[in-house]
C-alpha angles and dihedrals in degrees: 000000000000091000092049091053091049090049093052093046089051090051089053091049094046093051102045115117105209092204092058102099092175087071112103137167092274091063089055091048093050094047091048092047092051094048099042092049089065084075106015114037128204108240125194103194101040118046097175096103136002145065117330117192119204092009113193121226087210130031121156097201096058092031107244113158113174130113124002124192143186139184111242107220092199097053094027090226137116117246141176110258130172088216093049130097135260122290113220120225114209093228136359128185126205134037111357095232093045114019118187099205129052126188127189127186124194127183120179137162098234131356119304109179097191093057091052092045092050092051091048090046092056095043096046102035103126092218090064115089100233121132093181128029131188127195122187113187120187117186117187121197128184102198141030094019111174107174100204094044093044092051090050092049092046091052092047093049093044091053089048090051090051091050091051088056089058096210115193 
């Protein structure tokens, strides 16, 4: 399954036209959903195994009781918080109440650290059940694009975002 997900993410990456400003995160979600369902279907009546879009980290009625999050208005940062609300993972694979694989996609026009940090926070939160997590971040920029410098900055900011999450 891990190899299939990597293959689909690479297809997405290889086929993105950076000049296409109509492209948004939903296009990526729909393409991924179409491709992954060739192997892992979405089922409505049986939630034991399969693909689960917009999987909640907390849902009282199931019950699912993993990570809870909130945006701190004072610090202007996301944080884990037992009194917070569910975080939603773009896609999970496995048993609905305890999926093994989590996948997040993010597409922004320009860098937004808090969005990246929040995705990492949900994927890497040790109270969540994931054994494997994938994050695909697409940042589109219209002007002043310098590939080597942008790649260096992206790596630096991603590492910073991971450190802020303080994963054990």
